[in-house]
CHARMM-style PDB file with segment names, atoms N, HN, CA, C and O in Angstrom:
ATOM      1  N   MET     1      -5.536  -9.519  -6.485  1.00  0.00      PROA
ATOM      2  CA  MET     1      -4.901  -8.713  -7.546  1.00  0.00      PROA
ATOM      3  C   MET     1      -3.698  -7.963  -6.979  1.00  0.00      PROA
ATOM      4  O   MET     1      -3.766  -7.380  -5.896  1.00  0.00      PROA
ATOM      5  N   THR     2      -2.607  -7.990  -7.724  1.00  0.00      PROA
ATOM      6  HN  THR     2      -2.553  -8.463  -8.603  1.00  0.00      PROA
ATOM      7  CA  THR     2      -1.403  -7.311  -7.242  1.00  0.00      PROA
ATOM      8  C   THR     2      -1.487  -5.814  -7.491  1.00  0.00      PROA
ATOM      9  O   THR     2      -2.246  -5.357  -8.345  1.00  0.00      PROA
ATOM     10  N   ALA     3      -0.706  -5.061  -6.742  1.00  0.00      PROA
ATOM     11  HN  ALA     3      -0.090  -5.433  -6.048  1.00  0.00      PROA
ATOM     12  CA  ALA     3      -0.718  -3.604  -6.878  1.00  0.00      PROA
ATOM     13  C   ALA     3      -0.399  -3.161  -8.308  1.00  0.00      PROA
ATOM     14  O   ALA     3      -1.109  -2.312  -8.846  1.00  0.00      PROA
ATOM     15  N   PRO     4       0.645  -3.707  -8.941  1.00  0.00      PROA
ATOM     16  CA  PRO     4       0.935  -3.292 -10.325  1.00  0.00      PROA
ATOM     17  C   PRO     4      -0.245  -3.535 -11.256  1.00  0.00      PROA
ATOM     18  O   PRO     4      -0.500  -2.730 -12.152  1.00  0.00      PROA
ATOM     19  N   ALA     5      -0.966  -4.633 -11.055  1.00  0.00      PROA
ATOM     20  HN  ALA     5      -0.759  -5.286 -10.327  1.00  0.00      PROA
ATOM     21  CA  ALA     5      -2.130  -4.927 -11.889  1.00  0.00      PROA
ATOM     22  C   ALA     5      -3.220  -3.886 -11.659  1.00  0.00      PROA
ATOM     23  O   ALA     5      -3.902  -3.474 -12.597  1.00  0.00      PROA
ATOM     24  N   GLN     6      -3.379  -3.464 -10.409  1.00  0.00      PROA
ATOM     25  HN  GLN     6      -2.825  -3.799  -9.647  1.00  0.00      PROA
ATOM     26  CA  GLN     6      -4.369  -2.441 -10.093  1.00  0.00      PROA
ATOM     27  C   GLN     6      -4.006  -1.128 -10.769  1.00  0.00      PROA
ATOM     28  O   GLN     6      -4.884  -0.427 -11.272  1.00  0.00      PROA
ATOM     29  N   VAL     7      -2.729  -0.791 -10.785  1.00  0.00      PROA
ATOM     30  HN  VAL     7      -2.016  -1.361 -10.376  1.00  0.00      PROA
ATOM     31  CA  VAL     7      -2.273   0.434 -11.441  1.00  0.00      PROA
ATOM     32  C   VAL     7      -2.559   0.354 -12.931  1.00  0.00      PROA
ATOM     33  O   VAL     7      -3.017   1.322 -13.537  1.00  0.00      PROA
ATOM     34  N   GLU     8      -2.285  -0.808 -13.519  1.00  0.00      PROA
ATOM     35  HN  GLU     8      -1.913  -1.595 -13.026  1.00  0.00      PROA
ATOM     36  CA  GLU     8      -2.509  -0.991 -14.953  1.00  0.00      PROA
ATOM     37  C   GLU     8      -3.981  -0.814 -15.289  1.00  0.00      PROA
ATOM     38  O   GLU     8      -4.315  -0.244 -16.327  1.00  0.00      PROA
ATOM     39  N   LYS     9      -4.865  -1.297 -14.421  1.00  0.00      PROA
ATOM     40  HN  LYS     9      -4.594  -1.760 -13.577  1.00  0.00      PROA
ATOM     41  CA  LYS     9      -6.296  -1.189 -14.669  1.00  0.00      PROA
ATOM     42  C   LYS     9      -6.834   0.183 -14.294  1.00  0.00      PROA
ATOM     43  O   LYS     9      -8.002   0.483 -14.537  1.00  0.00      PROA
ATOM     44  N   GLY    10      -5.977   1.023 -13.698  1.00  0.00      PROA
ATOM     45  HN  GLY    10      -5.027   0.779 -13.500  1.00  0.00      PROA
ATOM     46  CA  GLY    10      -6.407   2.370 -13.361  1.00  0.00      PROA
ATOM     47  C   GLY    10      -7.218   2.424 -12.076  1.00  0.00      PROA
ATOM     48  O   GLY    10      -7.865   3.433 -11.796  1.00  0.00      PROA
ATOM     49  N   LEU    11      -7.192   1.336 -11.280  1.00  0.00      PROA
ATOM     50  HN  LEU    11      -6.667   0.516 -11.507  1.00  0.00      PROA
ATOM     51  CA  LEU    11      -7.953   1.323 -10.032  1.00  0.00      PROA
ATOM     52  C   LEU    11      -7.292   2.216  -8.990  1.00  0.00      PROA
ATOM     53  O   LEU    11      -7.967   2.844  -8.174  1.00  0.00      PROA
ATOM     54  N   ILE    12      -5.981   2.263  -9.029  1.00  0.00      PROA
ATOM     55  HN  ILE    12      -5.433   1.753  -9.692  1.00  0.00      PROA
ATOM     56  CA  ILE    12      -5.253   3.125  -8.107  1.00  0.00      PROA
ATOM     57  C   ILE    12      -4.139   3.829  -8.857  1.00  0.00      PROA
ATOM     58  O   ILE    12      -3.640   3.316  -9.859  1.00  0.00      PROA
ATOM     59  N   ARG    13      -3.744   5.005  -8.376  1.00  0.00      PROA
ATOM     60  HN  ARG    13      -4.150   5.422  -7.562  1.00  0.00      PROA
ATOM     61  CA  ARG    13      -2.633   5.725  -9.001  1.00  0.00      PROA
ATOM     62  C   ARG    13      -1.316   5.161  -8.486  1.00  0.00      PROA
ATOM     63  O   ARG    13      -1.263   4.570  -7.407  1.00  0.00      PROA
ATOM     64  N   GLN    14      -0.265   5.346  -9.257  1.00  0.00      PROA
ATOM     65  HN  GLN    14      -0.308   5.826 -10.133  1.00  0.00      PROA
ATOM     66  CA  GLN    14       1.047   4.804  -8.891  1.00  0.00      PROA
ATOM     67  C   GLN    14       1.457   5.259  -7.494  1.00  0.00      PROA
ATOM     68  O   GLN    14       2.042   4.491  -6.731  1.00  0.00      PROA
ATOM     69  N   GLU    15       1.142   6.536  -7.159  1.00  0.00      PROA
ATOM     70  HN  GLU    15       0.667   7.160  -7.779  1.00  0.00      PROA
ATOM     71  CA  GLU    15       1.558   7.082  -5.861  1.00  0.00      PROA
ATOM     72  C   GLU    15       0.832   6.400  -4.697  1.00  0.00      PROA
ATOM     73  O   GLU    15       1.289   6.451  -3.555  1.00  0.00      PROA
ATOM     74  N   GLU    16      -0.313   5.758  -5.002  1.00  0.00      PROA
ATOM     75  HN  GLU    16      -0.684   5.717  -5.929  1.00  0.00      PROA
ATOM     76  CA  GLU    16      -1.121   5.178  -3.929  1.00  0.00      PROA
ATOM     77  C   GLU    16      -0.712   3.741  -3.608  1.00  0.00      PROA
ATOM     78  O   GLU    16      -1.256   3.125  -2.692  1.00  0.00      PROA
ATOM     79  N   VAL    17       0.241   3.217  -4.360  1.00  0.00      PROA
ATOM     80  HN  VAL    17       0.683   3.718  -5.104  1.00  0.00      PROA
ATOM     81  CA  VAL    17       0.699   1.853  -4.091  1.00  0.00      PROA
ATOM     82  C   VAL    17       1.468   1.837  -2.776  1.00  0.00      PROA
ATOM     83  O   VAL    17       2.436   2.578  -2.604  1.00  0.00      PROA
ATOM     84  N   ILE    18       1.032   0.988  -1.850  1.00  0.00      PROA
ATOM     85  HN  ILE    18       0.246   0.386  -1.989  1.00  0.00      PROA
ATOM     86  CA  ILE    18       1.677   0.926  -0.534  1.00  0.00      PROA
ATOM     87  C   ILE    18       2.796  -0.107  -0.570  1.00  0.00      PROA
ATOM     88  O   ILE    18       2.581  -1.267  -0.923  1.00  0.00      PROA
ATOM     89  N   LEU    19       3.981   0.331  -0.203  1.00  0.00      PROA
ATOM     90  HN  LEU    19       4.156   1.272   0.084  1.00  0.00      PROA
ATOM     91  CA  LEU    19       5.106  -0.601  -0.138  1.00  0.00      PROA
ATOM     92  C   LEU    19       5.009  -1.432   1.140  1.00  0.00      PROA
ATOM     93  O   LEU    19       4.479  -0.954   2.142  1.00  0.00      PROA
ATOM     94  N   PRO    20       5.512  -2.667   1.122  1.00  0.00      PROA
ATOM     95  CA  PRO    20       5.473  -3.519   2.314  1.00  0.00      PROA
ATOM     96  C   PRO    20       6.062  -2.833   3.538  1.00  0.00      PROA
ATOM     97  O   PRO    20       5.556  -3.003   4.648  1.00  0.00      PROA
ATOM     98  N   GLU    21       7.136  -2.051   3.345  1.00  0.00      PROA
ATOM     99  HN  GLU    21       7.546  -1.912   2.444  1.00  0.00      PROA
ATOM    100  CA  GLU    21       7.769  -1.367   4.477  1.00  0.00      PROA
ATOM    101  C   GLU    21       6.801  -0.363   5.096  1.00  0.00      PROA
ATOM    102  O   GLU    21       6.721  -0.240   6.319  1.00  0.00      PROA
ATOM    103  N   GLU    22       6.065   0.356   4.244  1.00  0.00      PROA
ATOM    104  HN  GLU    22       6.130   0.256   3.251  1.00  0.00      PROA
ATOM    105  CA  GLU    22       5.114   1.351   4.742  1.00  0.00      PROA
ATOM    106  C   GLU    22       3.987   0.664   5.508  1.00  0.00      PROA
ATOM    107  O   GLU    22       3.506   1.176   6.518  1.00  0.00      PROA
ATOM    108  N   LEU    23       3.574  -0.503   5.012  1.00  0.00      PROA
ATOM    109  HN  LEU    23       3.964  -0.919   4.191  1.00  0.00      PROA
ATOM    110  CA  LEU    23       2.494  -1.246   5.661  1.00  0.00      PROA
ATOM    111  C   LEU    23       2.926  -1.691   7.053  1.00  0.00      PROA
ATOM    112  O   LEU    23       2.144  -1.617   8.001  1.00  0.00      PROA
ATOM    113  N   VAL    24       4.165  -2.152   7.177  1.00  0.00      PROA
ATOM    114  HN  VAL    24       4.800  -2.212   6.406  1.00  0.00      PROA
ATOM    115  CA  VAL    24       4.687  -2.588   8.472  1.00  0.00      PROA
ATOM    116  C   VAL    24       4.736  -1.412   9.443  1.00  0.00      PROA
ATOM    117  O   VAL    24       4.380  -1.553  10.613  1.00  0.00      PROA
ATOM    118  N   ILE    25       5.179  -0.250   8.956  1.00  0.00      PROA
ATOM    119  HN  ILE    25       5.468  -0.136   8.005  1.00  0.00      PROA
ATOM    120  CA  ILE    25       5.261   0.942   9.812  1.00  0.00      PROA
ATOM    121  C   ILE    25       3.867   1.319  10.312  1.00  0.00      PROA
ATOM    122  O   ILE    25       3.698   1.642  11.487  1.00  0.00      PROA
ATOM    123  N   LYS    26       2.873   1.281   9.432  1.00  0.00      PROA
ATOM    124  HN  LYS    26       3.010   1.018   8.477  1.00  0.00      PROA
ATOM    125  CA  LYS    26       1.506   1.630   9.828  1.00  0.00      PROA
ATOM    126  C   LYS    26       0.989   0.650  10.879  1.00  0.00      PROA
ATOM    127  O   LYS    26       0.341   1.055  11.844  1.00  0.00      PROA
ATOM    128  N   LYS    27       1.274  -0.636  10.691  1.00  0.00      PROA
ATOM    129  HN  LYS    27       1.801  -0.965   9.907  1.00  0.00      PROA
ATOM    130  CA  LYS    27       0.839  -1.647  11.662  1.00  0.00      PROA
ATOM    131  C   LYS    27       1.503  -1.406  13.012  1.00  0.00      PROA
ATOM    132  O   LYS    27       0.857  -1.514  14.055  1.00  0.00      PROA
ATOM    133  N   ASP    28       2.801  -1.079  12.991  1.00  0.00      PROA
ATOM    134  HN  ASP    28       3.325  -0.991  12.144  1.00  0.00      PROA
ATOM    135  CA  ASP    28       3.526  -0.813  14.233  1.00  0.00      PROA
ATOM    136  C   ASP    28       2.928   0.390  14.947  1.00  0.00      PROA
ATOM    137  O   ASP    28       2.763   0.371  16.167  1.00  0.00      PROA
ATOM    138  N   ASN    29       2.600   1.436  14.193  1.00  0.00      PROA
ATOM    139  HN  ASN    29       2.733   1.451  13.202  1.00  0.00      PROA
ATOM    140  CA  ASN    29       2.034   2.641  14.792  1.00  0.00      PROA
ATOM    141  C   ASN    29       0.676   2.342  15.418  1.00  0.00      PROA
ATOM    142  O   ASN    29       0.371   2.836  16.504  1.00  0.00      PROA
ATOM    143  N   LYS    30      -0.149   1.527  14.732  1.00  0.00      PROA
ATOM    144  HN  LYS    30       0.100   1.125  13.850  1.00  0.00      PROA
ATOM    145  CA  LYS    30      -1.458   1.166  15.273  1.00  0.00      PROA
ATOM    146  C   LYS    30      -1.290   0.371  16.564  1.00  0.00      PROA
ATOM    147  O   LYS    30      -2.063   0.543  17.507  1.00  0.00      PROA
ATOM    148  N   GLY    31      -0.300  -0.484  16.608  1.00  0.00      PROA
ATOM    149  HN  GLY    31       0.327  -0.623  15.842  1.00  0.00      PROA
ATOM    150  CA  GLY    31      -0.072  -1.317  17.779  1.00  0.00      PROA
ATOM    151  C   GLY    31       0.330  -0.501  18.992  1.00  0.00      PROA
ATOM    152  O   GLY    31       0.050  -0.888  20.127  1.00  0.00      PROA
ATOM    153  N   ARG    32       0.992   0.635  18.756  1.00  0.00      PROA
ATOM    154  HN  ARG    32       1.219   0.949  17.834  1.00  0.00      PROA
ATOM    155  CA  ARG    32       1.468   1.449  19.878  1.00  0.00      PROA
ATOM    156  C   ARG    32       0.371   2.345  20.431  1.00  0.00      PROA
ATOM    157  O   ARG    32       0.435   2.766  21.586  1.00  0.00      PROA
ATOM    158  N   ASN    33      -0.639   2.640  19.612  1.00  0.00      PROA
ATOM    159  HN  ASN    33      -0.691   2.298  18.673  1.00  0.00      PROA
ATOM    160  CA  ASN    33      -1.696   3.568  20.057  1.00  0.00      PROA
ATOM    161  C   ASN    33      -2.585   2.920  21.107  1.00  0.00      PROA
ATOM    162  OT1 ASN    33      -3.524   3.550  21.595  1.00  0.00      PROA
TER     163      ASN     33
END
């Protein structure tokens, strides 16, 4: 299920949608720890 679909169904709030760029940053940070 895509993020917009999850928002439509009320599973997650709009603010909680993770952008691909944010996901990459989080992965990079985990890799450095």
